[in-house]
N, CA and C of each residue as an Amber inpcrd file, in Angstrom:
protein
   591
 -87.7830000  48.0740000  58.5870000 -86.8500000  47.2260000  57.8570000
 -87.0210000  45.7780000  58.3400000 -87.1750000  44.8670000  57.4230000
 -87.3850000  43.4690000  57.7870000 -86.0580000  42.8120000  58.1270000
 -86.1550000  41.6480000  58.7350000 -84.9470000  40.8910000  59.0860000
 -84.2000000  40.4890000  57.8220000 -84.9460000  40.0860000  56.7870000
 -84.3200000  39.6760000  55.5230000 -83.5670000  40.8480000  54.8790000
 -84.1510000  42.0360000  54.8760000 -83.4860000  43.2200000  54.3190000
 -82.2180000  43.5200000  55.1050000 -82.2750000  43.4120000  56.4140000
 -81.1010000  43.6580000  57.2670000 -79.9830000  42.6730000  56.9400000
 -80.3420000  41.4080000  56.7220000 -79.3370000  40.3970000  56.3950000
 -78.6860000  40.6910000  55.0370000 -79.5020000  41.0770000  54.0690000
 -78.9740000  41.3970000  52.7310000 -78.0230000  42.5880000  52.8100000
 -78.4020000  43.6160000  53.5550000 -77.5400000  44.8020000  53.7050000
 -76.2460000  44.4510000  54.4270000 -76.3230000  43.5740000  55.4160000
 -75.1390000  43.1540000  56.1560000 -74.1820000  42.3850000  55.2500000
 -74.7380000  41.4760000  54.4450000 -73.9100000  40.7050000  53.5060000
 -73.2820000  41.6280000  52.4570000 -74.0750000  42.5430000  51.9230000
 -73.5700000  43.5010000  50.9310000 -72.4690000  44.3710000  51.5170000
 -72.6570000  44.8190000  52.7480000 -71.6550000  45.6440000  53.4260000
 -70.3550000  44.8710000  53.6250000 -70.4560000  43.6070000  54.0310000
 -69.2620000  42.7740000  54.2220000 -68.5340000  42.5670000  52.8980000
 -69.2980000  42.3710000  51.8120000 -68.6960000  42.1790000  50.4890000
 -67.9190000  43.4230000  50.0500000 -68.5440000  44.5910000  50.1910000
 -67.8960000  45.8450000  49.7940000 -66.6310000  46.0840000  50.6160000
 -66.7120000  45.8340000  51.9270000 -65.5410000  46.0000000  52.7930000
 -64.4140000  45.0700000  52.3530000 -64.7400000  43.8170000  52.0570000
 -63.7400000  42.8610000  51.5840000 -63.1140000  43.2860000  50.2770000
 -63.9210000  43.8170000  49.3690000 -63.4360000  44.2900000  48.0790000
 -62.4600000  45.4510000  48.2460000 -62.7850000  46.3790000  49.1430000
 -61.9080000  47.5340000  49.3980000 -60.5750000  47.0670000  49.9860000
 -60.6270000  46.1330000  50.9410000 -59.4000000  45.6140000  51.5560000
 -58.5580000  44.8780000  50.5170000 -59.1980000  44.0290000  49.7050000
 -58.4720000  43.2990000  48.6680000 -57.7960000  44.2530000  47.6920000
 -58.5080000  45.2700000  47.2380000 -57.9510000  46.2420000  46.2950000
 -56.7470000  46.9550000  46.8920000 -56.8650000  47.3500000  48.1490000
 -55.7500000  48.0330000  48.8200000 -54.5250000  47.1460000  48.9240000
 -54.7200000  45.8850000  49.3040000 -53.6000000  44.9420000  49.4120000
 -52.9770000  44.6950000  48.0400000 -53.8200000  44.5380000  47.0130000
 -53.3150000  44.3050000  45.6610000 -52.4750000  45.4840000  45.1720000
 -52.9700000  46.6960000  45.3500000 -52.2330000  47.8830000  44.9090000
 -50.9170000  48.0280000  45.6560000 -50.9230000  47.7370000  46.9410000
 -49.6990000  47.8350000  47.7280000 -48.6740000  46.7990000  47.2660000
 -49.1310000  45.5610000  47.0440000 -48.2270000  44.4730000  46.6560000
 -47.6220000  44.6850000  45.2810000 -48.3420000  45.3440000  44.3900000
 -47.8270000  45.5690000  43.0370000 -47.0910000  46.8910000  42.8970000
 -46.9570000  47.6160000  43.9840000 -46.2300000  48.8730000  43.9330000
 -47.0370000  50.0230000  43.3920000 -48.3540000  49.8610000  43.2760000
 -49.2120000  50.9040000  42.7240000 -50.0160000  51.6140000  43.8080000
 -49.5830000  51.5010000  45.0520000 -50.3240000  52.0840000  46.1600000
 -49.9050000  53.5280000  46.3600000 -50.8470000  54.4050000  46.5220000
 -50.5080000  55.8040000  46.7830000 -51.1670000  56.7160000  45.7760000
 -50.8450000  57.9960000  45.8970000 -51.4640000  58.9990000  45.0300000
 -50.8620000  58.9620000  43.6350000 -51.5660000  59.5100000  42.6940000
 -51.0740000  59.6340000  41.3310000 -51.4150000  58.4140000  40.5080000
 -51.0720000  58.4660000  39.2240000 -51.3990000  57.3620000  38.3420000
 -50.6020000  56.1230000  38.6980000 -51.1870000  54.9600000  38.4400000
 -50.5110000  53.7080000  38.7250000 -49.3230000  53.5310000  37.7800000
 -48.1840000  53.1410000  38.3360000 -47.0020000  52.8820000  37.5340000
 -46.4250000  51.5390000  37.9390000 -45.7540000  50.8890000  37.0230000
 -45.1640000  49.5960000  37.3120000 -43.9730000  49.7500000  38.2390000
 -43.8230000  48.7930000  39.1200000 -42.6900000  48.8050000  40.0410000
 -41.5290000  47.9880000  39.4850000 -41.5980000  47.6130000  38.2040000
 -40.5350000  46.8410000  37.5620000 -39.9000000  47.6820000  36.4690000
 -38.5730000  47.7320000  36.4730000 -37.8460000  48.5020000  35.4660000
 -37.4760000  49.8790000  35.9780000 -36.9150000  50.6790000  35.1000000
 -36.5100000  52.0230000  35.4800000 -35.2060000  52.4090000  34.8120000
 -34.6970000  53.5680000  35.1710000 -33.4570000  54.0560000  34.5510000
 -32.2590000  53.1500000  34.8570000 -31.3710000  53.0330000  33.8820000
 -30.1130000  52.3240000  34.1090000 -29.0310000  52.9350000  33.2300000
 -27.8030000  52.7180000  33.6320000 -26.6500000  53.1800000  32.8630000
 -25.5880000  52.1000000  32.9600000 -25.3740000  51.3930000  31.8440000
 -24.4520000  50.2710000  31.8140000 -23.4940000  50.4120000  30.6270000
 -22.7400000  49.3580000  30.3500000 -21.7890000  49.3490000  29.2320000
 -22.1690000  48.2070000  28.2960000 -22.2600000  48.4900000  26.9920000
 -22.6410000  47.4240000  26.0640000 -21.4270000  46.6140000  25.6230000
 -21.6510000  45.6470000  24.7460000 -20.5770000  44.7410000  24.3410000
 -19.5000000  45.4250000  23.5020000 -19.7780000  46.6230000  23.0490000
 -18.7760000  47.3760000  22.2810000 -18.0360000  48.3980000  23.1430000
 -18.3210000  48.3870000  24.4410000 -17.6500000  49.3120000  25.3420000
 -18.3070000  50.6740000  25.4240000 -19.4890000  50.8210000  24.8250000
 -20.2040000  52.0990000  24.8350000 -21.2320000  52.1430000  25.9680000
 -21.4980000  53.3440000  26.4560000 -22.5290000  53.5140000  27.4760000
 -23.8920000  53.1920000  26.8770000 -24.6890000  52.4630000  27.6270000
 -26.0440000  52.1180000  27.2040000 -26.9970000  52.4680000  28.3470000
 -28.0870000  53.1580000  28.0140000 -29.0550000  53.5590000  29.0360000
 -30.4590000  53.1530000  28.6040000 -31.3930000  53.2740000  29.5300000
 -32.7950000  53.0020000  29.2100000 -33.2920000  53.9280000  28.1100000
 -32.7260000  55.1330000  28.0210000 -33.1160000  56.0940000  27.0000000
 -32.8500000  55.6100000  25.5870000 -31.8670000  54.6910000  25.4260000
 -31.5530000  54.1550000  24.1010000 -32.6980000  53.3160000  23.5310000
 -33.6200000  52.8750000  24.4050000 -34.7110000  52.0120000  23.9710000
 -36.0490000  52.7360000  23.9000000 -36.0660000  53.9990000  24.2840000
 -37.3340000  54.7440000  24.2750000 -37.8670000  54.8630000  22.8530000
 -39.1770000  54.7170000  22.7200000 -39.8080000  54.8350000  21.4150000
 -40.0170000  53.5030000  20.7150000 -39.5880000  52.4190000  21.3510000
 -39.7990000  51.1010000  20.7660000 -39.9310000  50.0590000  21.8810000
 -40.7470000  49.0470000  21.6780000 -40.8450000  47.9970000  22.6910000
 -39.5510000  47.1890000  22.7100000 -39.2110000  46.6360000  23.8620000
 -37.9910000  45.8410000  23.9210000 -38.1060000  44.7400000  24.9680000
 -37.2850000  43.7150000  24.7740000 -37.2270000  42.5820000  25.6840000
 -35.9710000  42.6990000  26.5340000 -36.0710000  42.3040000  27.7880000
 -34.9160000  42.3120000  28.6960000 -34.7900000  40.9330000  29.3220000
 -33.5640000  40.4010000  29.3000000 -33.2860000  39.1130000  29.9230000
 -32.0010000  39.2110000  30.7210000 -32.0090000  38.6750000  31.9300000
 -30.8270000  38.6650000  32.7930000 -30.2210000  37.2670000  32.7920000
 -28.9140000  37.1970000  32.6170000 -28.2310000  35.9050000  32.6140000
 -26.7290000  36.1180000  32.6550000 -25.9730000  35.1410000  32.1690000
 -24.5130000  35.2800000  32.1560000 -23.9240000  34.3380000  31.1110000
 -22.7470000  34.6570000  30.6430000 -22.1650000  33.9370000  29.5060000
 -21.6970000  32.5270000  29.8510000 -21.4330000  32.2390000  31.1190000
 -21.0100000  30.8940000  31.5100000 -22.2020000  29.9790000  31.7940000
 -23.3980000  30.4770000  31.6120000 -24.6250000  29.7200000  31.8680000
 -24.6680000  28.4980000  30.9340000 -24.8870000  27.3040000  31.4830000
 -24.8130000  26.1010000  30.6500000 -26.0350000  25.8180000  29.7780000
 -27.2200000  26.3110000  30.1620000 -28.4000000  25.8960000  29.3960000
 -29.4690000  26.9650000  29.2220000 -30.0030000  27.5080000  30.3030000
 -31.1390000  28.4370000  30.2140000 -30.8010000  29.6730000  29.3890000
 -29.6560000  30.2770000  29.6520000 -29.3120000  31.5370000  28.9580000
 -29.1180000  31.3620000  27.4580000 -28.2780000  30.4100000  27.0060000
 -28.1510000  30.2710000  25.5490000 -29.4560000  29.8670000  24.8660000
 -30.2510000  29.0470000  25.5440000 -31.5420000  28.6500000  24.9720000
 -32.4660000  29.8550000  24.8300000 -32.5230000  30.6840000  25.8700000
 -33.3790000  31.8710000  25.8340000 -32.9100000  32.8440000  24.7620000
 -31.6020000  33.0660000  24.6770000 -31.0710000  34.0020000  23.6710000
 -31.2940000  33.4680000  22.2550000 -31.2280000  32.1620000  22.0900000
 -31.5390000  31.5760000  20.7850000 -33.0040000  31.8260000  20.4390000
 -33.8950000  31.6210000  21.4200000 -35.3260000  31.8420000  21.1860000
 -35.6250000  33.3100000  20.8600000 -34.9640000  34.2320000  21.5690000
 -35.1300000  35.6640000  21.2650000 -34.6230000  35.9470000  19.8520000
 -33.5030000  35.3320000  19.4870000 -32.9520000  35.5090000  18.1360000
 -33.9300000  35.0350000  17.0770000 -34.6220000  33.9350000  17.3520000
 -35.6130000  33.4150000  16.4100000 -36.7870000  34.3860000  16.2530000
 -37.1980000  35.0060000  17.3590000 -38.2710000  36.0030000  17.2920000
 -37.8220000  37.1800000  16.4280000 -36.5850000  37.6390000  16.6180000
 -36.0560000  38.7600000  15.8190000 -35.9880000  38.3790000  14.3380000
 -35.5950000  37.1350000  14.0740000 -35.5180000  36.6710000  12.6810000
 -36.8970000  36.7100000  12.0220000 -37.8980000  36.2290000  12.7450000
 -39.2590000  36.2020000  12.2000000 -39.8050000  37.6200000  12.0140000
 -39.4070000  38.5370000  12.8880000 -39.8700000  39.9220000  12.7550000
 -39.3720000  40.5770000  11.4730000 -38.2630000  40.1050000  10.9400000
 -37.7140000  40.6970000   9.7160000 -37.3330000  42.1500000   9.9330000
 -37.7870000  43.0220000   9.0400000 -37.4280000  44.4460000   9.1480000
 -38.0110000  45.0910000  10.3960000 -39.1110000  44.5460000  10.9280000
 -39.6980000  45.0990000  12.1510000 -38.7810000  44.9300000  13.3620000
 -37.8000000  44.0370000  13.2580000 -36.8500000  43.8640000  14.3670000
 -36.0800000  45.1530000  14.6260000 -35.9010000  45.9790000  13.5840000
 -35.2070000  47.2690000  13.7430000 -36.0270000  48.2430000  14.5770000
 -37.3250000  47.9720000  14.7210000 -38.2100000  48.8640000  15.4780000
 -38.4460000  48.3610000  16.9010000 -37.7260000  47.3040000  17.2810000
 -37.8150000  46.7520000  18.6320000 -36.4050000  46.7170000  19.2240000
 -36.2700000  46.1040000  20.3690000 -34.9610000  45.9510000  20.9730000
 -34.9190000  44.7060000  21.8320000 -33.7220000  44.2230000  22.1030000
 -33.5310000  43.0730000  22.9880000 -32.2440000  43.3050000  23.7690000
 -32.3330000  43.2130000  25.0800000 -31.2030000  43.5160000  25.9580000
 -30.8950000  42.3170000  26.8410000 -29.6350000  41.8990000  26.8420000
 -29.1400000  40.8110000  27.6820000 -28.2430000  41.4220000  28.7490000
 -28.7310000  41.4560000  29.9900000 -27.9810000  42.0630000  31.0970000
 -27.3050000  40.9610000  31.9000000 -26.0010000  41.0570000  32.0880000
 -25.2970000  40.0380000  32.8550000 -25.5670000  40.1720000  34.3480000
 -25.6030000  39.0280000  35.0150000 -25.6600000  39.0220000  36.4800000
 -24.2850000  38.6500000  37.0350000 -23.3060000  38.5360000  36.1270000
 -21.9430000  38.1140000  36.4790000 -20.9140000  39.0750000  35.8820000
 -20.9460000  40.3450000  36.3150000 -20.0630000  41.3400000  35.6900000
 -18.5720000  41.0940000  35.9320000 -18.2450000  40.3130000  36.9550000
 -16.8310000  40.0310000  37.2250000 -16.1950000  39.2590000  36.0700000
 -16.9570000  38.3750000  35.4500000 -16.4220000  37.6070000  34.3160000
 -16.8890000  38.1590000  32.9830000 -18.0860000  38.7510000  32.9550000
 -18.6720000  39.2010000  31.6890000 -18.2690000  40.6370000  31.3600000
 -17.0580000  40.7770000  30.8760000 -16.5590000  42.0750000  30.4050000
 -17.2010000  42.3700000  29.0520000 -17.0940000  43.5990000  28.5550000
 -17.6300000  43.8820000  27.2160000 -17.0800000  42.9410000  26.1490000
 -15.7790000  42.6430000  26.2060000 -15.1760000  41.7570000  25.1990000
 -15.7570000  40.3510000  25.2660000 -15.9530000  39.8390000  26.4680000
 -16.5410000  38.5090000  26.6380000 -17.9800000  38.5030000  26.1290000
 -18.7310000  39.5620000  26.4580000 -20.1230000  39.6690000  25.9980000
 -20.1780000  39.7320000  24.4670000 -19.2560000  40.4820000  23.8790000
 -19.2530000  40.6260000  22.4140000 -19.0040000  39.2850000  21.7370000
 -18.0470000  38.5430000  22.2430000 -17.7430000  37.2360000  21.6750000
 -18.9410000  36.2920000  21.8340000 -19.5430000  36.3050000  22.9950000
 -20.6850000  35.4290000  23.2880000 -21.8830000  35.7610000  22.4060000
 -22.2010000  37.0290000  22.2820000 -23.3790000  37.4490000  21.5230000
 -23.2010000  37.3170000  20.0110000 -21.9800000  37.0920000  19.5630000
 -21.7480000  36.9290000  18.1140000 -22.4520000  35.6780000  17.5800000
 -22.8520000  34.7790000  18.4740000 -23.5630000  33.5620000  18.0640000
 -25.0690000  33.7670000  17.9170000 -25.5400000  34.9800000  18.2630000
 -26.9790000  35.2350000  18.2650000 -27.3270000  36.3920000  17.3290000
 -28.6160000  36.7130000  17.2560000 -29.0830000  37.7770000  16.3740000
 -28.4040000  39.1020000  16.7160000 -28.0000000  39.8680000  15.7040000
 -27.3000000  41.1350000  15.9540000 -28.1490000  42.2140000  16.6350000
 -29.4580000  42.0130000  16.7080000 -30.2980000  42.9900000  17.4150000
 -30.1380000  42.8800000  18.9320000 -29.5680000  41.7790000  19.3910000
 -29.3510000  41.5890000  20.8280000 -28.1840000  42.4510000  21.2940000
 -28.4440000  43.2690000  22.3060000 -27.3710000  44.0730000  22.8910000
 -27.0580000  43.5350000  24.2760000 -25.7880000  43.4570000  24.5650000
 -25.3560000  43.0050000  25.8750000 -25.1440000  44.1940000  26.7830000
 -25.2420000  43.9790000  28.0800000 -25.0210000  45.0580000  29.0420000
 -24.2930000  44.5090000  30.2550000 -23.2130000  45.1880000  30.6140000
 -22.4540000  44.8510000  31.8030000 -22.1070000  46.1480000  32.5150000
 -21.3040000  46.0750000  33.5350000 -20.9310000  47.2620000  34.2990000
 -20.2720000  46.8350000  35.5910000 -20.0540000  47.7640000  36.4840000
 -19.4910000  47.3610000  37.7700000 -20.5920000  46.7510000  38.6320000
 -20.1970000  46.1630000  39.7400000 -21.1530000  45.4530000  40.5960000
 -22.2550000  46.3740000  41.1100000 -21.9220000  47.6190000  41.4240000
 -22.9260000  48.5680000  41.9250000 -23.9980000  48.8280000  40.8720000
 -23.5760000  49.0400000  39.6300000 -24.5270000  49.3100000  38.5450000
 -25.3990000  48.0980000  38.2600000 -24.8090000  46.9060000  38.2740000
 -25.5770000  45.6800000  38.0210000 -26.5590000  45.4240000  39.1590000
 -26.1100000  45.6170000  40.3970000 -27.0160000  45.4490000  41.5440000
 -28.2170000  46.3790000  41.4390000 -27.9840000  47.6010000  40.9820000
 -29.0650000  48.5890000  40.8700000 -30.0940000  48.1730000  39.8270000
 -29.6370000  47.6770000  38.6780000 -30.5870000  47.2820000  37.6270000
 -31.2970000  45.9810000  38.0130000 -30.6070000  45.0930000  38.7180000
 -31.2660000  43.8790000  39.2160000 -32.3880000  44.2480000  40.1910000
 -32.1070000  45.1890000  41.0500000 -33.1200000  45.6250000  42.0170000
 -34.3080000  46.2740000  41.3070000 -34.0260000  47.1020000  40.2980000
 -35.0920000  47.7840000  39.5580000 -36.0160000  46.7890000  38.8550000
 -35.4410000  45.6990000  38.3750000 -36.2380000  44.6880000  37.6620000
 -36.6590000  43.5270000  38.5730000 -36.3820000  43.6590000  39.8540000
 -36.7270000  42.6200000  40.8440000 -36.1480000  41.2680000  40.4700000
 -34.8910000  41.2890000  40.0780000 -34.1970000  40.0690000  39.6700000
 -33.4510000  39.4720000  40.8620000 -33.5930000  38.1740000  41.0210000
 -32.8230000  37.4390000  42.0200000 -31.5690000  36.9050000  41.3360000
 -30.4150000  37.1450000  41.9180000 -29.1650000  36.5950000  41.3920000
 -28.2140000  36.3340000  42.5590000 -27.6390000  35.1450000  42.5690000
 -26.7450000  34.7680000  43.6660000 -25.6210000  33.8780000  43.1500000
 -24.4090000  34.1770000  43.5930000 -23.2540000  33.3550000  43.2320000
 -23.3150000  32.0470000  44.0200000 -23.1160000  30.9370000  43.3300000
 -23.1140000  29.6170000  43.9630000 -21.7390000  28.9870000  43.7420000
 -20.9880000  28.8670000  44.8310000 -19.6310000  28.3250000  44.7600000
 -19.6740000  26.8370000  44.4530000 -18.7840000  26.4120000  43.5810000
 -18.6890000  24.9970000  43.2420000 -17.5340000  24.3790000  44.0120000
 -17.3480000  23.0570000  43.9020000 -16.3100000  22.3650000  44.6660000
 -14.9170000  22.8820000  44.3510000 -14.6490000  23.1400000  43.0740000
 -13.3610000  23.7340000  42.7310000 -13.4620000  25.2430000  42.9490000
 -12.5750000  25.9940000  42.4170000 -12.5950000  27.4470000  42.6360000
 -13.6010000  28.1650000  41.7410000 -14.2610000  27.4250000  40.8680000
 -15.2250000  28.0150000  39.9390000 -16.5570000  28.2730000  40.6540000
 -17.4490000  28.9750000  39.9710000 -18.7720000  29.2370000  40.5190000
 -19.7910000  29.3280000  39.3960000 -21.0370000  29.2130000  39.7590000
 -22.1370000  29.3950000  38.8320000 -23.0530000  30.4720000  39.4110000
 -24.0540000  30.8800000  38.6560000 -24.9820000  31.9100000  39.1240000
 -26.4010000  31.3640000  39.1040000 -27.0670000  31.4930000  40.2390000
 -28.4880000  31.1830000  40.3210000 -29.2160000  32.5000000  40.0690000
 -30.1640000  32.5310000  39.1350000 -30.7800000  33.8250000  38.7930000
 -32.1800000  33.6660000  38.2190000 -32.9280000  34.7440000  38.2590000
 -34.2500000  34.8090000  37.6460000 -34.1070000  34.6090000  36.1370000
 -34.9300000  33.7380000  35.5840000 -34.8520000  33.4490000  34.1440000
 -36.1380000  33.8910000  33.4600000 -36.4550000  35.1530000  33.6050000
 -37.6880000  35.7240000  33.0650000 -37.3340000  36.7010000  31.9550000
 -38.1070000  36.6970000  30.8820000 -37.9370000  37.7050000  29.8250000
 -39.0040000  38.7690000  30.0540000 -38.5640000  40.0090000  30.1900000
 -39.4650000  41.1290000  30.4560000 -39.8180000  41.8270000  29.1470000
 -41.1070000  42.0760000  28.9310000 -41.5330000  42.8930000  27.7990000
 -41.7750000  44.3070000  28.3120000 -41.0450000  45.2600000  27.7490000
 -41.1720000  46.6630000  28.1210000 -41.8040000  47.4190000  26.9570000
 -42.6270000  48.4220000  27.2500000 -43.2910000  49.1700000  26.1830000
 -42.4060000  50.2950000  25.6600000 -42.9490000  51.1130000  24.7730000
 -42.1780000  52.1860000  24.1310000 -41.6920000  53.2440000  25.1130000
 -42.3420000  53.3400000  26.2640000 -41.9270000  54.3040000  27.2850000
 -41.0000000  53.6660000  28.3230000 -40.6400000  52.4060000  28.1200000
 -39.7670000  51.7100000  29.0520000 -40.4890000  51.1720000  30.2700000
 -41.8210000  51.0470000  30.1820000 -42.6050000  50.5180000  31.2980000
 -42.8390000  49.0280000  31.1070000 -42.8090000  48.2990000  32.2040000
 -43.0380000  46.8590000  32.1660000 -44.4650000  46.5640000  31.7160000
 -44.5980000  45.6330000  30.7570000 -45.9140000  45.2240000  30.2650000
 -46.3010000  43.8810000  30.8770000 -45.4480000  42.8770000  30.6410000
 -45.7620000  41.5240000  31.0860000 -44.5350000  40.6370000  30.8820000
 -44.4610000  39.4920000  31.5800000 -43.4260000  38.5230000  31.2100000
 -43.6850000  38.0570000  29.7800000 -42.6330000  37.9030000  28.9990000
 -42.7710000  37.5480000  27.5840000 -42.4880000  36.0590000  27.4170000
 -43.4910000  35.3130000  27.0080000 -43.3440000  33.8670000  26.8720000
 -42.6390000  33.4950000  25.5660000 -41.6180000  32.6640000  25.7010000
 -40.9390000  32.1150000  24.5320000 -41.2950000  30.6470000  24.3370000
 -42.2320000  30.1510000  25.1560000 -42.6580000  28.7570000  25.0500000
 -43.8250000  28.6510000  24.0650000 -43.5750000  29.1210000  22.8640000
 -44.5440000  29.0750000  21.7690000 -43.7630000  29.2330000  20.4780000
 -44.4150000  29.0740000  19.3710000 -43.7190000  29.1980000  18.0860000
 -43.1900000  30.6210000  17.9220000 -42.0190000  30.7920000  17.3130000
 -41.4630000  32.1310000  17.1100000 -42.4280000  33.0730000  16.4000000
 -43.2470000  32.5190000  15.4940000 -44.2130000  33.3440000  14.7640000
 -45.2550000  33.9460000  15.7060000 -45.6760000  33.1660000  16.7110000
 -46.6490000  33.6650000  17.6790000 -46.0240000  34.7240000  18.5730000
 -44.7950000  34.4630000  19.0380000 -44.1050000  35.4260000  19.8950000
 -43.8310000  36.7240000  19.1370000 -43.4440000  36.6020000  17.8640000
 -43.1710000  37.7790000  17.0450000 -44.4480000  38.5950000  16.8330000
 -45.5660000  37.9210000  16.6100000 -46.8490000  38.6140000  16.4220000
 -47.2350000  39.3550000  17.6950000 -46.9650000  38.7600000  18.8420000
 -47.2310000  39.3960000  20.1270000 -46.3990000  40.6650000  20.2830000
 -45.1080000  40.5630000  19.9940000 -44.2150000  41.7270000  20.1080000
 -44.6000000  42.8070000  19.0990000 -44.9720000  42.3970000  17.9040000
 -45.3530000  43.3560000  16.8560000 -46.5650000  44.1880000  17.2530000
 -47.4330000  43.6440000  18.0830000 -48.6120000  44.3830000  18.5310000
 -48.2460000  45.6220000  19.3590000 -47.0470000  45.6490000  19.9020000
 -46.6110000  46.7700000  20.7470000 -45.8110000  47.8210000  19.9910000
 -45.6410000  47.6330000  18.6710000 -44.8920000  48.6040000  17.8660000
 -45.6310000  49.9220000  17.7500000
């Protein structure tokens, strides 16, 4: 074996070792590490209360792709803007909107009762369903979706909520697909969602 061949084999060996280490770290970080088929570490079962006071679960969305957004009704800007954008996507979808879903989960269940959610959502597309519940149930769904939410006390007795402002696209089996961008024309976003029908 020549010196040049030895060097090439050494470099190739180092590359393969690096690739194996990188793959292992990537799988671990994304929650796909271990035996069995890879599954997303975002999302999962939930049991909450919708704006009409009815129980709502992940099973209600099975068989159709759906969007999930976490926010709260006292939100001054991001939440109403996002819900308006989701409403525009539903409008553009037309009849196909009946074959999808959109869920608005509160991060502020102390103030966002079903009645408050119902009044708030009346300004948006009727395909949007609200979800609230007790603090334990909300904490569980926030954890499942890896949502950050924290109460921020204001100078008076009021408070605001700091929270993740991501729209999640879930597939027909309730598995996370990708963050869903609303920073494009509603027609483009609707075409993207329609591809998952």
